[in-house]
C-alpha positions in Angstrom: -64.4 26.3 -53.1 -66.9 23.5 -53.9 -67.3 20.1 -53.1 -69.3 17.4 -54.5 -69.0 14.0 -56.0 -70.5 14.5 -59.6 -71.0 10.9 -60.9 -73.6 9.6 -58.2 -73.7 6.0 -59.7 -70.6 4.4 -57.9 -71.4 5.8 -54.3 -74.8 4.4 -54.8 -73.5 0.9 -55.9 -70.7 1.0 -53.3 -73.2 1.7 -50.7 -75.3 -1.3 -51.6 -72.3 -3.3 -51.4 -71.2 -2.2 -47.8 -74.7 -2.0 -46.5 -75.8 -5.8 -47.8 -73.8 -7.9 -45.6 -75.2 -5.7 -42.2 -78.8 -5.9 -43.9 -78.4 -9.7 -44.1 -77.0 -10.2 -40.9 -79.9 -8.0 -39.0 -82.4 -9.5 -41.4 -81.5 -13.2 -40.5 -81.1 -12.6 -36.8 -84.9 -10.9 -36.8 -86.0 -13.8 -38.2 -84.5 -16.3 -36.3 -84.7 -15.3 -32.9 -87.8 -12.8 -33.2 -90.1 -15.2 -35.5 -88.6 -18.2 -34.8 -87.8 -19.1 -39.0 -84.3 -20.7 -39.1 -84.1 -20.9 -42.8 -81.9 -18.0 -43.6 -79.6 -18.7 -41.0 -79.4 -22.3 -41.5 -78.0 -21.4 -44.9 -75.9 -18.5 -44.2 -73.9 -19.6 -41.2 -72.2 -22.4 -42.4 -71.3 -20.1 -45.4 -69.8 -17.2 -42.9 -67.9 -19.9 -41.1 -66.1 -21.3 -44.2 -65.3 -17.5 -45.1 -64.0 -16.9 -41.7 -66.3 -14.3 -40.6 -66.7 -15.2 -36.8 -68.9 -13.3 -34.4 -67.3 -10.2 -32.3 -64.2 -10.2 -34.2 -62.5 -7.3 -35.7 -64.0 -8.3 -39.5 -67.7 -8.6 -37.7 -67.5 -5.2 -36.2 -66.0 -3.4 -39.4 -68.7 -5.3 -41.5 -71.5 -4.3 -39.0 -70.5 -0.6 -37.8 -68.2 1.0 -40.0 -69.3 -0.3 -43.3 -72.9 1.4 -43.4 -71.4 4.3 -41.5 -69.0 4.8 -44.8 -72.2 4.1 -47.5 -73.8 6.8 -45.4 -71.0 9.4 -45.8 -70.4 8.9 -49.3 -73.9 8.9 -50.6 -74.6 12.1 -48.5 -71.6 13.5 -50.2 -73.1 12.8 -53.7 -76.5 14.0 -53.3 -75.3 17.0 -51.2 -73.5 20.3 -52.6 -72.0 23.2 -50.6 -69.7 26.1 -51.4 -68.3 28.9 -49.3 -66.0 32.1 -50.4 -64.5 33.9 -47.5 -64.6 37.5 -47.9 -63.1 40.3 -45.8 -65.7 40.4 -42.9 -68.0 37.6 -44.0 -68.3 34.1 -45.2 -70.7 33.4 -47.7 -72.0 29.8 -47.8 -74.9 28.1 -50.0 -75.8 24.6 -49.6 -77.8 22.6 -51.9 -79.2 19.3 -52.0 -80.0 17.3 -55.6 -83.1 15.1 -55.8 -81.0 12.0 -56.3 -83.5 9.2 -54.5 -81.8 6.3 -55.2 -78.3 7.8 -53.2 -81.1 9.3 -50.5 -82.3 5.3 -50.1 -79.2 4.0 -49.8 -77.9 6.9 -47.2 -81.4 6.1 -45.3 -80.9 2.2 -45.6 -77.3 2.9 -44.0 -78.6 5.3 -41.5 -81.6 2.6 -40.4 -78.9 -0.4 -40.3 -76.6 2.1 -37.8 -79.8 2.9 -35.5 -80.6 -0.9 -35.4 -77.4 -1.6 -34.0 -77.3 1.3 -31.4 -81.0 0.0 -30.3 -79.3 -3.4 -30.0 -76.4 -2.3 -28.2 -78.8 -0.4 -25.8 -81.2 -3.3 -25.4 -78.2 -5.8 -24.6 -75.6 -3.3 -22.6 -78.2 -1.0 -21.3 -77.6 -1.9 -17.6 -73.7 -0.6 -18.3 -75.0 3.1 -19.2 -77.4 3.1 -16.4 -75.4 5.3 -14.0 -75.4 8.3 -17.0 -79.3 8.5 -16.0 -79.2 8.6 -12.2 
């Protein structure tokens, strides 16, 4: 049995499309609150309000968490390949990675976005998880 996505162009473009809004949101937030530059947020906040994207809604959570996760999964599946065969007394498995740098970059970008969101969640709500480390 084999598992592989043979065409690696559509996962790359879909991954870019899925990670672009979350990356834009993280970049504007870092520029606005971290460095004091408001020019990107002054332009993008009215556009997001007209589109109906409100912070902390279901669409916002899907955009920031689920979209990069889907992008990572489909891009990792596009450059990895594994085969397994069941025999009577053992299972034979073979795992290969194709050198497809653009898909690897999109997957790394999605992991970076998910890591930044996780670090933000720990920093913002870390006091709620303090009981885990006592």
